[in-house]
C-alpha positions as CSV (number, residue, x, y, z in Angstrom):
1,X,-42.5,3.7,21.7
2,X,-38.9,3.0,21.0
3,X,-39.3,-0.6,22.2
4,X,-42.2,-1.2,19.8
5,X,-40.1,0.2,16.9
6,X,-37.2,-2.0,17.8
7,X,-39.6,-5.0,18.0
8,X,-41.1,-4.2,14.7
9,X,-37.7,-3.9,13.1
10,X,-36.7,-7.3,14.5
11,X,-39.9,-8.8,13.1
12,X,-39.3,-7.3,9.7
13,X,-35.7,-8.6,9.7
14,X,-37.0,-12.1,10.6
15,X,-39.7,-11.9,7.9
16,X,-37.1,-11.1,5.2
17,X,-34.9,-13.9,6.4
18,X,-37.9,-16.4,6.3
19,X,-38.9,-15.1,2.9
20,X,-35.4,-15.6,1.5
21,X,-35.2,-19.1,3.0
22,X,-38.5,-20.2,1.6
23,X,-37.7,-18.9,-1.9
24,X,-34.2,-20.5,-1.9
25,X,-33.5,-23.9,-3.5
26,X,-30.5,-26.1,-3.0
27,X,-30.4,-29.0,-5.5
28,X,-34.0,-28.1,-6.3
29,X,-34.9,-28.8,-2.6
30,X,-36.6,-26.2,-0.3
31,X,-34.3,-24.9,2.4
32,X,-35.7,-25.9,5.8
33,X,-34.9,-24.2,9.1
34,X,-32.6,-27.2,9.9
35,X,-30.8,-26.8,6.6
36,X,-30.3,-23.1,7.0
37,X,-29.0,-23.6,10.6
38,X,-26.5,-26.0,9.2
39,X,-25.5,-23.6,6.4
40,X,-25.1,-20.7,8.8
41,X,-23.4,-22.8,11.5
42,X,-26.0,-22.0,14.2
43,X,-28.7,-24.0,16.0
44,X,-32.2,-24.5,14.6
45,X,-33.6,-22.6,17.6
46,X,-31.5,-19.6,16.6
47,X,-33.2,-19.6,13.1
48,X,-36.6,-20.0,14.7
49,X,-36.2,-17.1,17.1
50,X,-34.6,-14.9,14.5
51,X,-37.4,-15.5,12.1
52,X,-39.9,-14.7,14.8
53,X,-38.1,-11.4,15.6
54,X,-37.1,-12.6,19.0
55,X,-33.4,-12.6,18.4
56,X,-30.7,-10.2,17.1
57,X,-28.0,-12.3,15.4
58,X,-24.2,-11.7,15.3
59,X,-22.6,-10.1,12.3
60,X,-21.1,-13.4,11.3
61,X,-24.6,-14.9,10.9
62,X,-25.7,-12.0,8.6
63,X,-22.5,-12.2,6.6
64,X,-23.1,-15.8,5.8
65,X,-26.7,-15.2,5.1
66,X,-25.8,-12.3,2.7
67,X,-23.4,-14.6,0.8
68,X,-26.0,-17.4,0.7
69,X,-29.0,-15.3,-0.5
70,X,-27.1,-12.3,-2.1
71,X,-29.6,-10.0,-0.3
72,X,-28.7,-6.4,0.4
73,X,-32.1,-5.8,2.0
74,X,-31.2,-8.3,4.8
75,X,-28.0,-6.4,5.5
76,X,-29.8,-3.0,5.6
77,X,-32.5,-4.3,8.0
78,X,-29.8,-5.7,10.2
79,X,-28.3,-2.2,10.7
80,X,-31.7,-1.2,12.1
81,X,-31.8,-3.9,14.8
82,X,-28.2,-4.2,15.9
83,X,-27.4,-1.7,18.6
84,X,-23.7,-2.7,18.8
85,X,-22.3,-0.6,16.0
86,X,-18.9,-2.5,16.1
87,X,-20.8,-5.6,15.0
88,X,-22.3,-3.6,12.1
89,X,-18.9,-2.1,11.2
90,X,-17.4,-5.6,11.1
91,X,-20.2,-6.7,8.8
92,X,-19.5,-3.8,6.5
93,X,-15.8,-4.6,6.3
94,X,-16.6,-8.3,5.6
95,X,-18.9,-7.5,2.6
96,X,-16.9,-4.5,1.3
97,X,-14.9,-6.7,-1.2
98,X,-18.1,-8.3,-2.5
99,X,-20.5,-5.3,-2.6
100,X,-18.7,-2.0,-2.3
101,X,-21.8,0.2,-2.6
102,X,-23.7,-1.7,0.0
103,X,-20.8,-1.5,2.4
104,X,-20.6,2.2,1.9
105,X,-24.4,2.6,2.6
106,X,-24.0,0.6,5.8
107,X,-21.2,2.8,7.0
108,X,-23.1,6.0,6.2
109,X,-26.1,4.6,8.2
110,X,-23.7,4.0,11.2
111,X,-22.4,7.5,10.9
112,X,-25.9,9.0,10.9
113,X,-26.8,7.0,14.0
114,X,-23.5,7.9,15.7
115,X,-24.1,11.6,15.0
116,X,-27.7,11.4,16.4
117,X,-26.3,9.8,19.6
118,X,-23.5,12.4,19.9
119,X,-20.9,9.7,19.4
120,X,-18.3,11.8,17.5
121,X,-15.6,9.2,17.8
122,X,-17.9,6.8,15.9
123,X,-18.4,9.4,13.2
124,X,-14.7,10.1,12.8
125,X,-13.8,6.4,12.8
126,X,-16.3,5.4,10.2
127,X,-15.5,8.5,8.0
128,X,-11.9,7.3,8.1
129,X,-13.1,3.9,7.0
130,X,-14.8,5.5,4.0
131,X,-11.5,7.2,3.1
132,X,-9.6,3.9,3.4
133,X,-12.1,2.2,1.1
134,X,-12.0,5.0,-1.5
135,X,-8.2,4.6,-1.7
136,X,-8.4,0.8,-1.8
137,X,-11.2,0.7,-4.4
138,X,-10.6,3.8,-6.6
139,X,-7.0,4.9,-5.7
140,X,-8.2,8.3,-4.5
141,X,-10.8,10.0,-2.3
142,X,-12.5,13.4,-2.2
143,X,-10.9,16.5,-0.8
144,X,-14.2,17.2,1.0
145,X,-13.9,13.9,3.0
146,X,-10.3,14.6,3.9
147,X,-11.0,18.1,5.1
148,X,-14.0,17.0,7.1
149,X,-11.9,14.3,8.7
150,X,-9.2,16.7,9.6
151,X,-11.6,19.3,11.1
152,X,-13.5,16.5,13.0
153,X,-10.2,15.3,14.5
154,X,-9.1,18.8,15.5
155,X,-12.4,19.8,17.0
156,X,-13.5,16.6,18.7
157,X,-10.1,15.2,19.8
158,X,-10.8,11.4,19.3
159,X,-8.9,8.6,20.9
160,X,-5.5,8.9,19.4
161,X,-4.3,5.3,19.3
162,X,-7.3,4.1,17.3
163,X,-7.0,7.0,14.9
164,X,-3.2,6.3,14.4
165,X,-4.0,2.7,13.8
166,X,-6.3,3.8,11.0
167,X,-3.7,6.2,9.7
168,X,-1.2,3.3,9.6
169,X,-3.7,1.3,7.6
170,X,-4.2,4.2,5.2
171,X,-0.4,4.4,4.8
172,X,-0.1,0.8,3.7
173,X,-3.1,1.0,1.3
174,X,-1.7,4.3,-0.1
175,X,1.7,2.6,-0.7
176,X,0.0,-0.2,-2.5
177,X,-2.0,2.2,-4.7
178,X,1.0,4.7,-5.1
179,X,-1.3,7.6,-4.1
180,X,-0.3,9.3,-0.8
181,X,-2.4,12.5,-1.3
182,X,-4.9,11.6,1.5
183,X,-2.3,10.2,3.8
184,X,0.0,13.3,3.6
185,X,-2.9,15.7,3.8
186,X,-4.1,14.2,7.0
187,X,-0.7,13.6,8.7
188,X,0.6,17.1,7.8
189,X,-2.6,18.6,9.3
190,X,-2.7,16.6,12.6
191,X,0.9,15.9,13.5
192,X,1.0,19.1,15.6
193,X,-2.3,18.4,17.2
194,X,-1.4,15.2,19.0
195,X,1.2,14.1,21.5
196,X,3.1,11.0,20.3
197,X,5.7,8.9,22.1
198,X,9.0,8.4,20.4
199,X,8.1,5.1,18.9
200,X,4.9,6.4,17.3
201,X,6.4,9.7,16.3
202,X,9.4,8.1,14.6
203,X,7.2,5.6,12.8
204,X,4.8,8.3,11.5
205,X,7.8,10.5,10.3
206,X,9.3,7.5,8.6
207,X,6.0,6.8,6.8
208,X,5.7,10.5,5.7
209,X,9.3,10.4,4.5
210,X,8.6,7.2,2.5
211,X,5.5,8.8,0.9
212,X,7.5,11.9,-0.1
213,X,10.3,9.8,-1.4
214,X,7.9,7.8,-3.6
215,X,6.4,11.1,-4.8
216,X,9.9,12.3,-5.8
217,X,10.0,15.1,-3.1
218,X,13.4,14.0,-1.9
219,X,14.5,17.2,0.0
220,X,11.3,17.1,2.1
221,X,11.7,13.3,2.6
222,X,15.3,13.8,3.7
223,X,14.3,16.3,6.4
224,X,11.5,14.1,7.7
225,X,13.8,11.0,7.6
226,X,16.4,12.8,9.7
227,X,13.6,13.8,12.2
228,X,12.6,10.1,12.4
229,X,16.2,9.1,13.2
230,X,16.4,11.9,15.9
231,X,13.0,10.9,17.4
232,X,14.3,7.3,18.1
233,X,17.2,8.7,20.1
234,X,19.3,5.6,19.6
235,X,16.5,3.2,20.8
236,X,15.9,0.3,18.5
237,X,12.2,-0.3,17.7
238,X,10.6,-2.8,15.3
239,X,10.7,-0.3,12.5
240,X,14.2,1.2,13.2
241,X,16.1,-0.9,10.6
242,X,13.5,0.2,8.0
243,X,14.1,3.9,8.9
244,X,17.8,3.5,8.3
245,X,17.2,1.7,5.0
246,X,14.7,4.4,3.8
247,X,17.1,7.1,4.8
248,X,19.9,5.4,2.8
249,X,17.6,5.3,-0.3
250,X,16.7,9.0,0.1
251,X,20.4,9.9,0.4
252,X,21.0,7.9,-2.8
253,X,18.5,10.1,-4.7
254,X,20.2,13.2,-3.4
255,X,23.7,11.8,-4.3
256,X,24.7,11.8,-0.7
257,X,26.6,8.6,-1.3
258,X,28.7,8.5,1.9
259,X,25.7,9.1,4.1
260,X,23.7,6.6,2.2
261,X,26.4,3.9,2.7
262,X,26.8,4.7,6.4
263,X,23.0,4.2,7.0
264,X,22.9,1.1,4.8
265,X,25.7,-0.5,6.8
266,X,23.9,0.4,10.1
267,X,20.7,-1.2,8.8
268,X,22.6,-4.3,7.7
269,X,23.9,-4.7,11.3
270,X,20.3,-4.5,12.6
271,X,18.5,-6.7,10.1
272,X,18.6,-10.5,10.6
273,X,20.7,-12.1,8.0
274,X,17.9,-14.4,6.8
275,X,15.4,-11.5,6.5
276,X,14.2,-9.9,3.2
277,X,15.3,-6.5,4.5
278,X,18.9,-7.8,4.7
279,X,18.7,-8.8,1.0
280,X,17.2,-5.4,0.1
281,X,20.0,-3.5,1.9
282,X,22.7,-5.6,0.2
283,X,21.0,-4.8,-3.1
284,X,21.0,-1.1,-2.2
285,X,24.7,-1.2,-1.2
286,X,25.6,-2.8,-4.5
287,X,23.7,0.0,-6.2
288,X,25.7,2.6,-4.2
289,X,29.0,1.1,-5.3
290,X,27.7,0.9,-8.9
291,X,26.6,4.6,-8.8
292,X,30.1,5.5,-7.6
293,X,31.6,3.4,-10.4
294,X,33.1,1.0,-7.9
295,X,32.1,-1.8,-10.2
296,X,34.1,-4.6,-8.7
297,X,32.6,-4.1,-5.3
298,X,29.1,-3.9,-6.8
299,X,29.7,-7.1,-8.7
300,X,30.8,-8.9,-5.6
301,X,27.7,-8.0,-3.7
302,X,25.4,-8.9,-6.7
303,X,27.1,-12.3,-6.9
304,X,26.4,-12.9,-3.2
305,X,22.9,-11.7,-3.5
306,X,21.9,-13.8,-6.5
307,X,23.1,-17.0,-4.7
308,X,20.4,-16.4,-2.1
309,X,17.6,-15.8,-4.7
310,X,15.6,-18.3,-6.7
311,X,15.5,-18.4,-10.5
312,X,12.1,-16.7,-10.6
313,X,12.6,-14.1,-7.8
314,X,11.3,-11.0,-9.4
315,X,13.3,-8.8,-7.1
316,X,16.4,-9.7,-9.1
317,X,15.1,-7.1,-11.6
318,X,16.2,-4.2,-9.4
319,X,19.8,-5.4,-9.8
320,X,19.6,-6.7,-13.3
321,X,18.7,-3.2,-14.6
322,X,21.7,-1.8,-12.9
323,X,23.9,-4.5,-14.2
324,X,22.7,-4.1,-17.7
325,X,23.4,-0.3,-17.7
326,X,26.8,-0.9,-16.2
327,X,27.7,-3.4,-18.9
328,X,26.4,-0.9,-21.6
329,X,28.6,1.8,-20.1
330,X,31.6,-0.5,-20.0
331,X,30.9,-1.5,-23.6
332,X,30.5,-5.3,-22.8
333,X,27.9,-5.8,-25.5
334,X,28.4,-9.6,-25.5
335,X,26.7,-9.8,-22.0
336,X,23.9,-7.4,-22.6
337,X,21.5,-9.4,-24.8
338,X,21.3,-12.3,-22.4
339,X,20.8,-10.0,-19.4
340,X,18.0,-8.1,-21.2
341,X,16.2,-11.3,-22.1
342,X,16.4,-12.4,-18.4
343,X,15.1,-9.1,-17.2
344,X,12.2,-9.2,-19.7
345,X,11.3,-12.7,-18.5
346,X,11.2,-11.7,-14.9
347,X,9.2,-8.5,-15.7
348,X,6.6,-10.7,-17.3
349,X,6.2,-12.6,-14.1
350,X,6.2,-9.3,-12.1
351,X,3.4,-8.0,-14.2
352,X,1.3,-11.1,-13.5
353,X,2.0,-10.7,-9.8
354,X,1.1,-7.0,-9.9
355,X,4.5,-6.2,-8.4
356,X,4.5,-2.6,-7.0
357,X,7.8,-1.8,-8.7
358,X,6.8,-3.1,-12.1
359,X,6.2,0.2,-13.8
360,X,9.5,1.7,-12.5
361,X,11.6,-1.3,-13.5
362,X,9.8,-1.5,-16.9
363,X,10.9,2.1,-17.5
364,X,14.5,1.3,-16.6
365,X,14.6,-1.7,-18.9
366,X,13.2,0.6,-21.6
367,X,16.1,3.0,-20.8
368,X,18.5,0.2,-21.1
369,X,17.2,-1.0,-24.5
370,X,17.4,2.5,-25.9
371,X,20.9,3.1,-24.5
372,X,22.1,-0.2,-25.7
373,X,21.1,0.6,-29.3
374,X,22.6,4.1,-29.0
375,X,25.9,2.8,-27.6
376,X,26.1,0.2,-30.3
377,X,25.4,2.6,-33.2
378,X,27.2,5.6,-31.6
379,X,24.1,7.7,-32.3
380,X,22.9,9.6,-29.1
381,X,20.9,12.2,-31.0
382,X,18.0,9.8,-31.8
383,X,14.4,10.7,-30.9
384,X,14.0,7.6,-28.7
385,X,16.9,8.8,-26.5
386,X,15.3,12.2,-25.9
387,X,11.8,10.6,-25.4
388,X,13.3,8.1,-22.9
389,X,15.0,10.9,-20.9
390,X,11.7,12.8,-20.9
391,X,10.0,9.9,-19.2
392,X,12.8,9.4,-16.7
393,X,12.7,13.1,-15.8
394,X,9.0,13.1,-14.8
395,X,9.4,9.9,-12.8
396,X,10.5,9.7,-9.2
397,X,13.8,8.1,-10.4
398,X,15.7,11.3,-10.2
399,X,19.1,9.5,-9.7
400,X,18.5,7.4,-12.7
401,X,17.6,10.5,-14.8
402,X,20.8,12.3,-13.7
403,X,23.0,9.2,-14.3
404,X,21.5,8.6,-17.8
405,X,21.5,12.2,-18.8
406,X,25.2,12.7,-17.9
407,X,26.1,9.5,-19.8
408,X,24.2,10.7,-22.9
409,X,25.8,14.2,-22.7
410,X,29.2,12.7,-22.4
411,X,28.8,10.4,-25.4
412,X,27.0,13.0,-27.5
413,X,29.8,15.5,-26.8
414,X,32.5,13.0,-27.7
415,X,30.6,12.0,-30.9
416,X,30.2,15.7,-31.9
417,X,33.8,16.4,-31.1
418,X,35.0,13.6,-33.3
């Protein structure tokens, strides 16, 4: 009975393909089997056998046919005839960017079939895929999916390397969308459930620390970052330099400047001189000197850094905002207007490129414009000053908030005293 159902499904798939081909027109001409074979990059006999229900094509065939005919029905009928669920999953991933709802439906069909066959690994893997797509498409996912995924992992103990690969993918998508809720919920729940080697453990701890750092939970981030350093035990992995760099940034937020500088220097020794990480670390070190009011050392590093960057390199904004505030604090007003204009110009480019740091740097430039006006007029009791401090306070830029607040309080005190 099962064979006849499979045969019937293949014939129905073939009938849908034939109907779509016969209805289609290219330059007002009917699409022949030869032409369709050319368009789908297969032989004519493949088209003949598929239309007769004698052949189950590869996912790449159906993907091309989907784009050609824009037929969701063809995709759904393919799920019914393809026994290799990896092929179906690949198809869903290919069409996800073009038809999100259709891809979701395909994954749900795979999950149901996996559950019927007792393939719990398949259920968990595809549920994780839904979570990934939710984050990528909508920036969030449901608590129900997260909890089900965690419970499924704990109860059914899937293959860990594949699960960790998906978790790594979730981290990068979450970082892009600036929403780590799902990532942190899953990692915090499963870390104690799995045995990890030092490389995997240090990488996962580093990712958790980064997520908490971006969320502004710097104390927790500091503890996890230290654990990542300890897990490596002095061994240098591909991500080691990044762990040192992140730890340095976390220390900066906590005003642990000596520790921040120590780890930045260690990272600088590891990172290749031509790498982007090397530039980032130099930028961070310049910021450390600047935060400690070692302005000459900061200027020297900024000068070196800018020589390696093009005119339209949007990463200059990180340093430009620091330089602008430094010049405001020093009272060098003649330099500030030009620097603000340059920062504005680069931020316009950054917005077009959807730069992940755009919103944070836009806020800092806003801070600089408000402080520039307050410093020039001597009026630090303005509403825009308090509004700006309020925005900084609720951001993850805690070090910038403390720096700005202390400067405002100092100036306001002197103004009131006078």
